[in-house]
Structure formats: C-alpha cells, structure tokens
DRENDO-1510 file (C-alpha; in Angstrom, 1 decimal, always signed):
<recs>
REC; n; res; u; v; w
REC; 1; UNK; -91.5; +84.4; +110.3 .
REC; 2; UNK; -93.5; +83.2; +113.4 .
REC; 3; UNK; -94.8; +85.3; +116.2 .
REC; 4; UNK; -93.1; +84.9; +119.6 .
REC; 5; UNK; -96.6; +83.7; +120.9 .
REC; 6; UNK; -96.7; +80.9; +118.3 .
REC; 7; UNK; -93.1; +79.7; +119.1 .
REC; 8; UNK; -93.8; +79.8; +122.8 .
REC; 9; UNK; -97.0; +77.7; +122.2 .
REC; 10; UNK; -95.0; +75.1; +120.0 .
REC; 11; UNK; -92.3; +74.9; +122.7 .
REC; 12; UNK; -94.9; +74.3; +125.4 .
REC; 13; UNK; -96.5; +71.6; +123.4 .
REC; 14; UNK; -93.1; +69.9; +122.7 .
REC; 15; UNK; -92.1; +70.3; +126.4 .
REC; 16; UNK; -95.5; +68.6; +127.3 .
REC; 17; UNK; -94.8; +65.8; +125.0 .
REC; 18; UNK; -91.4; +65.2; +126.5 .
REC; 19; UNK; -89.5; +66.2; +123.4 .
REC; 20; UNK; -87.6; +69.2; +124.8 .
REC; 21; UNK; -86.5; +70.7; +128.0 .
REC; 22; UNK; -86.4; +74.5; +128.6 .
REC; 23; UNK; -84.1; +76.1; +131.2 .
REC; 24; UNK; -83.3; +79.6; +131.8 .
REC; 25; UNK; -80.0; +80.9; +130.5 .
REC; 26; UNK; -77.7; +81.5; +133.7 .
REC; 27; UNK; -75.9; +84.4; +131.9 .
REC; 28; UNK; -79.0; +86.2; +130.6 .
REC; 29; UNK; -82.4; +85.8; +132.3 .
REC; 30; UNK; -84.3; +87.0; +129.2 .
REC; 31; UNK; -83.2; +83.9; +127.3 .
REC; 32; UNK; -84.1; +80.2; +127.5 .
REC; 33; UNK; -82.0; +77.4; +126.5 .
REC; 34; UNK; -83.9; +74.6; +124.6 .
REC; 35; UNK; -82.6; +71.1; +124.4 .
REC; 36; UNK; -83.9; +68.0; +122.8 .
REC; 37; UNK; -84.5; +65.1; +125.2 .
REC; 38; UNK; -83.7; +61.5; +124.3 .
REC; 39; UNK; -87.3; +61.1; +123.2 .
REC; 40; UNK; -86.9; +64.1; +121.0 .
REC; 41; UNK; -83.7; +62.9; +119.5 .
REC; 42; UNK; -85.2; +59.5; +118.8 .
REC; 43; UNK; -88.1; +61.1; +116.9 .
REC; 44; UNK; -85.9; +63.3; +114.9 .
REC; 45; UNK; -83.8; +60.3; +113.9 .
REC; 46; UNK; -86.8; +58.3; +113.1 .
REC; 47; UNK; -88.4; +61.0; +110.9 .
REC; 48; UNK; -85.0; +61.7; +109.2 .
REC; 49; UNK; -84.6; +58.0; +108.4 .
REC; 50; UNK; -88.1; +57.9; +107.1 .
REC; 51; UNK; -87.6; +61.0; +104.8 .
REC; 52; UNK; -84.3; +59.7; +103.5 .
REC; 53; UNK; -86.1; +56.4; +102.5 .
REC; 54; UNK; -89.0; +58.2; +100.9 .
REC; 55; UNK; -86.7; +60.5; +98.9 .
REC; 56; UNK; -84.6; +57.5; +97.7 .
REC; 57; UNK; -87.6; +55.7; +96.5 .
REC; 58; UNK; -88.8; +58.8; +94.7 .
REC; 59; UNK; -85.5; +59.3; +93.0 .
REC; 60; UNK; -85.3; +55.7; +92.0 .
REC; 61; UNK; -88.9; +55.8; +90.5 .
REC; 62; UNK; -88.0; +59.0; +88.5 .
REC; 63; UNK; -85.0; +57.4; +86.9 .
REC; 64; UNK; -81.5; +58.7; +86.5 .
REC; 65; UNK; -82.2; +61.6; +84.1 .
REC; 66; UNK; -85.2; +62.9; +85.9 .
REC; 67; UNK; -83.6; +62.4; +89.3 .
REC; 68; UNK; -80.6; +64.4; +88.2 .
REC; 69; UNK; -82.9; +67.2; +87.0 .
REC; 70; UNK; -84.8; +67.2; +90.3 .
REC; 71; UNK; -81.7; +67.4; +92.3 .
REC; 72; UNK; -80.5; +70.3; +90.1 .
REC; 73; UNK; -83.7; +72.2; +90.4 .
REC; 74; UNK; -83.8; +71.6; +94.3 .
REC; 75; UNK; -80.3; +72.9; +94.5 .
REC; 76; UNK; -81.3; +76.0; +92.5 .
REC; 77; UNK; -84.3; +76.7; +94.7 .
REC; 78; UNK; -82.0; +76.4; +97.8 .
REC; 79; UNK; -79.8; +79.1; +96.2 .
REC; 80; UNK; -82.7; +81.3; +95.7 .
REC; 81; UNK; -83.9; +80.7; +99.2 .
REC; 82; UNK; -83.9; +84.3; +100.2 .
REC; 83; UNK; -86.5; +85.3; +97.8 .
REC; 84; UNK; -89.2; +83.5; +99.6 .
REC; 85; UNK; -88.8; +85.7; +102.7 .
</recs>
C-alpha cells in the first residue's frame, strides 16, 4: 500500500546507509534485485533479538492467563489480516 516513489526513496536511503544492494535483474531490465548486506543482516538480527526480549518481558509481566489471552487475540487478528487492506 505504498507508492512506487515511496518505495524507491526508502530503498535509496537503505542503500545509502549500506543496508542493501540493488542490482538490475539480468533476465528483466525492468526489475531490480534487492539484497541485504552484512550490515543489514546484522541490524535485522539485532532488532529481532530486541523485539523477542521485549515481548518476552511483556508476556511475563502479564502473567500466564493474560498472556494466553493476548496470544489468542493476536492470532485472531492475524487471521483477520485481510480486513485491514
């Protein structure tokens, strides 16, 4: 649900930060292949680890019953994901 101009701007920014590389698709010159660099992979792993830690702390703070309810509701929202589009 983003414009192509917005996606291009985000990719340009990520490339400038050294997070991705963009190369033309050899089989289709209209396409671009986007790959994470080592720096990009490291950032994704760092953020993922941080999020997992934060969610674990939140679930622990909720207690078992509320944590189960939260997980159940999140799963239901994922099932309903198409209604947000």
